[in-house]
C-alpha positions as CSV (number, residue, x, y, z in Angstrom):
1,M,-19.5,29.5,8.3
2,F,-17.5,26.2,8.3
3,E,-16.6,26.6,11.9
4,D,-20.2,25.5,12.7
5,S,-20.0,22.3,10.6
6,T,-18.4,18.9,11.1
7,I,-17.1,17.5,7.7
8,V,-16.5,13.9,6.7
9,A,-14.9,12.2,3.8
10,L,-13.2,9.1,2.7
11,A,-9.5,9.8,3.2
12,T,-8.1,6.9,1.2
13,P,-8.6,6.2,-2.5
14,N,-11.8,4.8,-3.9
15,G,-11.9,1.1,-4.7
16,V,-11.4,-2.3,-2.9
17,G,-8.5,-2.4,-0.4
18,A,-7.4,-3.9,2.9
19,I,-8.7,-0.8,4.8
20,G,-10.5,2.4,4.1
21,V,-10.2,5.5,6.3
22,V,-13.1,7.8,7.0
23,R,-12.3,11.1,8.5
24,L,-14.4,13.4,10.5
25,S,-13.3,17.0,11.5
26,G,-15.2,19.7,13.4
27,K,-16.4,20.8,16.8
28,N,-19.0,17.9,16.8
29,A,-16.6,15.3,15.3
30,I,-16.2,13.4,18.7
31,S,-19.9,13.5,19.7
32,I,-20.9,12.3,16.2
33,A,-18.4,9.5,16.3
34,E,-19.5,8.5,19.8
35,S,-23.2,8.4,18.6
36,V,-22.3,5.4,16.2
37,F,-19.0,4.0,17.9
38,H,-19.4,1.1,20.5
39,G,-16.3,0.8,22.4
40,K,-14.4,3.1,24.8
41,R,-16.1,6.5,25.3
42,L,-14.0,8.7,22.9
43,S,-14.6,12.0,24.6
44,A,-12.9,10.6,27.8
45,Q,-9.8,9.4,26.0
46,K,-6.5,11.0,25.4
47,T,-5.6,12.6,22.2
48,H,-3.7,10.6,19.5
49,T,-4.9,7.2,20.7
50,V,-6.5,4.3,18.9
51,H,-9.4,2.4,20.0
52,L,-11.0,-0.9,18.8
53,G,-14.8,-1.0,18.5
54,T,-18.0,-1.5,16.2
55,L,-20.0,0.8,14.3
56,K,-23.7,0.5,14.5
57,D,-26.7,2.5,13.3
58,P,-28.2,3.9,16.4
59,K,-31.9,3.7,15.1
60,T,-31.7,0.1,14.0
61,N,-28.8,-1.2,16.0
62,T,-27.5,-2.7,12.6
63,L,-23.8,-3.6,12.9
64,I,-21.9,-2.0,9.9
65,D,-18.3,-2.8,10.6
66,E,-15.5,-3.5,13.4
67,V,-13.2,-0.6,13.2
68,L,-10.2,1.2,14.9
69,A,-11.1,4.8,15.9
70,T,-8.1,7.1,16.0
71,L,-8.6,10.3,18.1
72,F,-7.0,13.7,17.6
73,K,-8.2,16.5,20.0
74,A,-8.0,20.1,19.1
75,P,-5.7,22.0,18.7
76,K,-3.3,19.1,18.2
77,S,-4.7,17.7,14.9
78,Y,-4.1,18.3,11.2
79,T,-7.0,20.7,10.9
80,G,-6.6,22.3,14.4
81,E,-10.1,20.9,15.2
82,D,-11.2,17.6,16.8
83,I,-10.7,14.8,14.3
84,V,-11.8,11.1,14.5
85,E,-10.7,8.7,11.9
86,F,-12.4,5.3,11.5
87,S,-10.2,2.6,9.9
88,C,-12.7,0.3,8.3
89,H,-12.6,-2.8,6.2
90,G,-11.8,-1.6,2.5
91,S,-15.2,-2.6,1.1
92,P,-16.7,0.2,-1.1
93,Y,-20.1,-0.8,0.1
94,V,-19.0,-0.7,3.8
95,L,-17.3,2.7,3.4
96,Q,-20.2,4.3,1.7
97,Q,-22.5,2.9,4.6
98,V,-20.2,4.5,7.1
99,L,-20.2,7.8,5.2
100,T,-24.0,7.7,4.9
101,L,-24.3,6.9,8.6
102,L,-22.2,9.8,9.8
103,I,-23.9,12.3,7.5
104,K,-27.2,11.2,8.9
105,Q,-25.8,11.9,12.5
106,G,-25.1,15.5,11.5
107,A,-21.8,15.6,9.5
108,V,-21.6,17.2,6.1
109,L,-19.6,15.9,3.2
110,A,-16.3,17.7,2.8
111,Q,-15.5,19.6,-0.2
112,P,-12.2,19.1,-2.1
113,G,-9.3,20.2,0.1
114,E,-11.6,21.4,2.9
115,F,-9.5,19.6,5.6
116,T,-6.3,21.3,4.5
117,L,-8.3,24.7,4.0
118,R,-9.3,24.4,7.7
119,A,-5.7,23.6,8.6
120,F,-4.7,26.9,6.7
121,L,-7.5,29.0,8.3
122,N,-6.7,27.7,11.7
123,G,-3.1,28.5,11.5
124,K,-1.7,25.0,11.3
125,M,0.3,25.8,8.0
126,D,0.5,28.9,5.7
127,L,-0.9,28.8,2.2
128,A,2.3,27.8,0.5
129,Q,2.7,24.8,2.8
130,A,-0.9,23.8,2.2
131,E,-0.4,23.9,-1.5
132,A,2.6,21.7,-1.1
133,V,0.4,19.1,0.5
134,A,-1.4,18.6,-3.0
135,D,2.1,18.6,-4.7
136,L,3.2,15.8,-2.3
137,I,0.2,13.7,-2.9
138,H,0.7,14.0,-6.7
139,A,4.5,13.6,-6.6
140,E,5.6,10.9,-9.2
141,S,9.3,10.9,-8.6
142,E,11.8,11.1,-5.6
143,T,12.9,14.6,-6.6
144,A,9.3,15.9,-6.8
145,H,8.7,14.2,-3.5
146,Q,11.7,15.9,-1.8
147,T,10.8,19.3,-3.2
148,A,7.1,19.1,-2.0
149,I,8.4,17.8,1.5
150,R,10.8,20.8,1.8
151,Q,8.0,23.3,0.9
152,M,5.5,21.6,3.2
153,R,7.9,21.8,6.1
154,G,8.2,25.5,5.6
155,G,11.5,25.9,3.7
156,F,10.0,28.2,1.0
157,S,7.9,30.0,3.6
158,N,10.9,30.7,5.8
159,D,12.7,32.2,2.7
160,L,9.8,34.5,2.0
161,K,9.4,35.3,5.9
162,N,13.0,36.6,6.0
163,L,12.5,38.8,2.9
164,R,9.2,40.2,4.3
165,T,10.6,40.9,7.8
166,Q,13.5,42.9,6.3
167,L,11.2,44.9,4.1
168,I,8.7,45.5,6.8
169,D,11.3,47.1,9.0
170,F,12.1,49.6,6.3
171,A,8.5,50.2,5.3
172,A,7.9,51.2,9.0
173,L,10.8,53.6,9.1
174,I,9.8,55.1,5.6
175,E,6.1,55.5,7.1
176,L,7.7,57.3,10.2
177,E,9.6,59.6,7.9
178,N,6.5,60.6,6.2
179,D,5.0,61.5,9.6
180,F,7.9,63.9,10.0
181,S,8.0,65.2,6.4
182,E,7.7,68.8,7.3
183,E,10.7,68.5,9.6
184,D,12.7,67.1,6.7
185,V,14.1,64.2,9.0
186,E,15.4,60.9,7.5
187,F,15.1,57.7,9.5
188,V,16.3,55.5,6.7
189,D,19.6,55.0,5.2
190,R,18.9,55.1,1.6
191,K,22.1,53.3,0.7
192,Q,21.2,50.5,3.1
193,L,17.7,50.3,1.6
194,L,19.2,50.0,-1.9
195,K,21.4,47.2,-0.8
196,L,18.5,45.3,0.7
197,V,16.4,45.8,-2.4
198,E,19.3,44.5,-4.7
199,E,19.7,41.4,-2.4
200,M,16.0,40.8,-2.4
201,L,16.0,41.1,-6.2
202,K,18.8,38.6,-6.4
203,T,17.0,36.1,-4.3
204,I,13.6,36.5,-6.0
205,Q,15.1,36.3,-9.5
206,K,16.8,33.1,-8.3
207,L,13.3,31.8,-7.2
208,I,11.7,32.9,-10.5
209,H,14.4,31.1,-12.5
210,S,13.8,27.9,-10.5
211,F,10.1,27.8,-11.7
212,Q,11.3,26.2,-15.1
213,L,12.8,23.2,-13.1
214,G,9.9,23.2,-10.7
215,N,7.5,23.1,-13.5
216,I,9.4,20.1,-15.0
217,L,9.5,18.2,-11.5
218,K,5.8,18.8,-11.0
219,H,4.3,18.0,-14.5
220,G,7.0,16.0,-16.1
221,V,8.4,16.3,-19.7
222,T,6.5,15.2,-22.7
223,V,8.5,13.1,-25.2
224,V,7.0,12.2,-28.6
225,I,8.7,9.3,-30.6
226,A,8.0,9.9,-34.1
227,G,9.1,8.8,-37.6
228,R,8.0,6.8,-40.7
229,P,6.2,3.4,-40.5
230,N,8.4,0.5,-39.6
231,A,11.3,2.7,-38.4
232,G,11.1,0.9,-35.1
233,K,9.5,3.4,-32.8
234,S,7.4,1.0,-30.8
235,T,10.5,-1.3,-30.4
236,L,12.4,1.7,-29.1
237,L,9.6,2.5,-26.7
238,N,9.7,-1.0,-25.3
239,A,13.4,-0.8,-25.1
240,L,13.4,2.3,-23.2
241,L,10.8,1.1,-20.7
242,N,12.4,-2.4,-20.5
243,E,9.0,-4.0,-21.0
244,E,6.8,-5.0,-24.0
245,R,4.3,-2.2,-23.7
246,A,3.7,-1.7,-27.5
247,I,2.7,-4.4,-30.1
248,V,5.5,-4.8,-32.5
249,T,5.3,-6.4,-36.0
250,N,7.0,-6.2,-39.3
251,I,3.8,-4.8,-40.8
252,A,4.1,-1.0,-41.5
253,G,1.3,1.0,-39.7
254,T,0.8,-1.3,-36.8
255,T,0.5,1.6,-34.4
256,R,-2.7,3.5,-35.1
257,D,-3.2,5.4,-31.9
258,T,-0.8,7.0,-29.5
259,I,0.6,4.9,-26.6
260,E,1.8,6.8,-23.5
261,E,3.9,5.5,-20.6
262,K,6.1,7.2,-17.9
263,L,9.9,6.9,-17.6
264,I,11.8,8.3,-14.6
265,V,15.3,9.2,-15.2
266,D,17.3,11.2,-12.6
267,G,14.3,12.2,-10.7
268,I,12.5,13.6,-13.7
269,V,9.3,12.1,-15.2
270,F,9.3,11.7,-19.0
271,R,6.1,11.0,-20.6
272,L,7.0,8.9,-23.6
273,I,4.5,8.8,-26.5
274,D,4.6,6.4,-29.2
275,T,2.9,7.5,-32.4
276,A,1.5,6.4,-35.7
277,G,4.0,6.4,-38.6
278,I,4.1,9.6,-40.7
279,R,3.1,8.7,-44.2
280,E,0.1,9.2,-46.7
281,A,-2.7,7.5,-44.8
282,T,-4.2,4.4,-46.5
283,D,-7.4,4.4,-44.6
284,A,-9.6,6.7,-42.3
285,I,-8.4,5.1,-39.1
286,E,-4.7,5.6,-40.0
287,K,-5.4,9.2,-41.0
288,I,-6.9,9.9,-37.4
289,G,-3.7,8.2,-36.0
290,I,-1.4,10.5,-38.0
291,E,-3.3,13.7,-37.0
292,K,-3.0,12.6,-33.5
293,T,0.7,12.2,-34.1
294,F,1.1,15.9,-35.1
295,E,-1.2,16.9,-32.2
296,K,1.2,15.2,-29.7
297,I,4.3,16.6,-31.5
298,H,3.0,20.2,-30.9
299,E,2.5,19.5,-27.2
300,A,5.9,17.9,-26.7
301,S,9.0,19.5,-25.2
302,I,11.3,16.7,-26.9
303,L,10.9,14.9,-30.3
304,I,12.8,11.7,-30.7
305,Y,12.9,11.3,-34.5
306,V,13.5,7.6,-35.3
307,F,14.4,6.5,-38.8
308,D,15.5,3.2,-40.3
309,A,19.3,3.6,-40.9
310,S,19.3,0.7,-43.4
311,T,16.9,2.1,-45.8
312,S,16.4,5.9,-45.2
313,S,18.1,8.6,-47.3
314,E,19.3,12.0,-45.9
315,L,16.6,13.7,-48.0
316,E,13.7,11.7,-46.4
317,V,15.1,12.4,-43.0
318,L,15.4,16.1,-43.7
319,E,12.0,16.2,-45.3
320,D,10.5,14.6,-42.2
321,L,12.3,16.9,-39.8
322,Q,11.0,20.0,-41.8
323,K,7.5,18.5,-41.4
324,L,7.7,17.6,-37.8
325,K,10.0,20.0,-35.9
326,I,8.3,22.9,-34.0
327,E,9.9,26.1,-32.6
328,N,12.0,25.7,-29.4
329,Q,11.6,22.0,-29.4
330,K,14.5,19.8,-28.5
331,V,15.2,17.2,-31.0
332,L,17.0,13.8,-30.9
333,L,18.0,12.0,-34.2
334,V,17.9,8.3,-33.6
335,A,19.3,6.1,-36.3
336,N,17.7,2.6,-35.7
337,K,18.4,-0.9,-37.0
338,T,22.1,-0.3,-37.1
339,D,22.4,-4.1,-36.5
340,I,21.5,-4.6,-40.2
341,C,23.2,-1.4,-41.5
342,D,26.6,-1.2,-43.1
343,E,28.9,0.9,-40.9
344,Q,30.4,2.8,-43.7
345,A,27.0,3.7,-45.2
346,L,25.9,4.7,-41.7
347,G,28.9,7.0,-41.5
348,M,28.1,8.5,-44.9
349,L,24.5,9.1,-43.7
350,Y,25.5,10.8,-40.5
351,Y,27.9,13.2,-42.6
352,S,25.1,14.0,-45.1
353,I,22.5,14.9,-42.6
354,I,24.6,16.5,-39.8
355,E,27.5,18.0,-41.6
356,N,26.1,19.0,-45.0
357,F,22.9,20.5,-43.4
358,S,24.5,21.9,-40.3
359,L,22.0,20.2,-38.0
360,D,22.8,20.7,-34.3
361,Y,20.8,17.8,-32.9
362,P,22.2,15.0,-30.8
363,W,22.7,11.7,-32.9
364,F,22.3,8.3,-31.5
365,E,23.0,5.1,-33.5
366,V,20.8,2.3,-31.8
367,S,19.5,-1.1,-32.4
368,A,16.3,-1.0,-30.5
369,V,15.7,-4.8,-31.0
370,N,19.0,-5.5,-29.4
371,K,18.9,-2.6,-27.0
372,K,22.1,-1.3,-28.3
373,Q,22.8,2.2,-27.1
374,T,19.2,2.5,-25.8
375,D,20.3,3.0,-22.1
376,E,22.7,5.8,-23.3
377,L,19.8,7.4,-25.1
378,K,17.7,7.1,-21.9
379,E,20.3,8.7,-19.7
380,F,20.8,11.5,-22.2
381,L,17.3,12.7,-21.8
382,P,17.8,14.9,-18.6
383,A,20.8,16.7,-20.3
384,L,18.3,18.1,-22.9
385,I,16.4,20.1,-20.2
386,L,18.7,20.6,-17.3
387,N,22.0,22.5,-17.1
388,D,23.0,21.2,-13.7
389,K,22.0,18.3,-11.4
390,I,19.0,19.0,-9.3
391,N,19.8,20.3,-5.7
392,T,16.6,19.6,-3.7
393,D,18.2,21.3,-0.6
394,Q,17.4,24.6,-2.4
395,T,14.0,26.1,-2.7
396,I,12.4,25.3,-6.1
397,V,9.3,27.0,-7.2
398,A,6.7,24.7,-8.7
399,N,3.5,26.6,-8.4
400,T,2.2,28.9,-11.1
401,R,0.6,31.2,-8.6
402,H,3.8,31.6,-6.6
403,H,5.7,32.3,-9.7
404,A,3.3,35.1,-10.8
405,A,3.5,36.6,-7.3
406,L,7.3,36.6,-7.3
407,Q,7.3,38.3,-10.8
408,D,4.9,41.0,-9.4
409,C,7.2,41.5,-6.4
410,A,10.2,41.7,-8.5
411,T,8.6,44.4,-10.7
412,H,7.8,46.6,-7.6
413,L,11.3,46.1,-6.2
414,E,12.8,47.3,-9.4
415,T,10.5,50.4,-9.2
416,I,11.8,51.0,-5.7
417,K,15.4,50.6,-6.9
418,E,14.8,53.2,-9.7
419,G,13.1,55.4,-7.1
420,L,16.0,55.4,-4.8
421,A,18.4,56.2,-7.7
422,Q,16.3,59.2,-8.5
423,R,15.9,60.2,-4.8
424,I,12.2,60.2,-4.9
425,S,10.1,61.1,-1.7
426,G,9.4,58.4,1.0
427,D,5.7,58.5,0.5
428,L,6.1,57.3,-3.2
429,L,8.6,54.7,-2.1
430,A,6.2,53.5,0.6
431,F,3.5,52.7,-2.2
432,D,5.8,50.2,-3.9
433,I,7.1,48.7,-0.7
434,R,3.6,47.9,0.3
435,Y,2.9,46.4,-3.1
436,A,6.0,44.3,-2.9
437,L,5.0,43.2,0.6
438,H,1.5,42.4,-0.7
439,A,2.8,40.2,-3.5
440,L,5.0,38.1,-1.2
441,G,2.1,37.9,1.3
442,T,-0.3,36.4,-1.1
443,I,2.1,33.4,-1.5
444,T,1.9,32.5,2.2
445,G,-1.7,33.8,2.7
446,E,-0.8,36.4,5.1
447,V,-2.7,39.0,3.0
448,L,-5.2,36.6,1.2
449,H,-8.8,36.9,2.4
450,D,-10.7,36.3,-0.8
451,R,-12.6,33.0,-0.2
452,D,-13.3,32.7,-3.9
453,I,-9.4,32.5,-4.4
454,L,-9.1,30.1,-1.6
455,G,-11.8,28.0,-3.0
456,S,-10.2,27.8,-6.5
457,I,-6.8,26.9,-4.8
458,F,-8.2,24.1,-2.6
459,S,-10.6,22.8,-5.3
460,K,-7.8,21.2,-6.9
461,F,-7.1,18.9,-3.8
462,C,-8.8,15.4,-3.3
463,I,-11.8,15.5,-1.2
464,G,-10.3,13.5,1.8
465,K,-7.4,16.1,2.2
């Protein structure tokens, strides 16, 4: 069992840095640390204190580094166990030497997420909060950060706890009724139970509905910029990013491979992908690039179709859209190079494409080279995927496992609701109440004991967390 082991890992990213932190956790963390640390005797010091000293190999007395040792004594630590963190100089060689030394002294290398797993198993946080730690580490925008912080501090868990408490109270009364079934006694007001179930369903459906937004905040939105060669796709990418990210020339087919960059607008990460121009390939390399273009288009939530407004015809645009568009994908039509296009001709092109063919796609007239209307295009992206502004004060479900459990709970609540309408017996109601409670409990870990499932959840964490 892990309770008998003391784990160690690098808690800061790999690579050269000013400092690197090596973390020890377990019942022997302090004694192992003392065996290599020369300074104050750590076991005699107060928790949450920092001490200057050196690390030496006890067998050879070789000096490895001068460090700061930070002490957290159980149970007032992240894991609930004794923790010692050595802040070392950030040389990869030094950090590896420290890790090797601590392992020789009896520590074992931590598995991914094992520090947080111990925090969960020691009751320092529930499972939903533990999973929020990983979301916080990987947050790429302010909104994703705020959502993860709220969940890590127990916002989501408190919502679920309130729901479970109410349902448990009714479950207890239903079970009591079953014990007195021969006396035909009712301890539960069925109307009150129905009202509770309806309120729970309303709350849970709201959480389920928030998953679409949570998924966007957690993983971002893939946006592919596609069109014919020399339409100005790479120039548009550079304009949206406000940097010269892609090589731009007047030679058709300059972009052979995809170029991916992140753009954050209103707290949402958009993963912009510039692609090779769509045409009959002239060589094997270009053919591969065009194949990648279609692969990326099929993975994307948004397609920005760029065309040269000064040379393209409506038939070319429509032909490309028929070739590129996939089901349920949002499309933006971007008429580029409007700085060299006749305004009247542009108006006729717009009428031919949008009006004559009844296309319900947003239309932008830009000059990517002059950054005309590119900011407006950028600010429009969130409107394609959101109906309202993001409210991070409300609970947003961003975890696929949580979403599935909520759907499972909602199914059982619907069954309870139907059972109440049909006035079925309490023992049958009790089954679905238990299943609903179980579904909610799996989110917070209150009824989750399968170590394989826990291992799968925490394997997605970095090793030092």
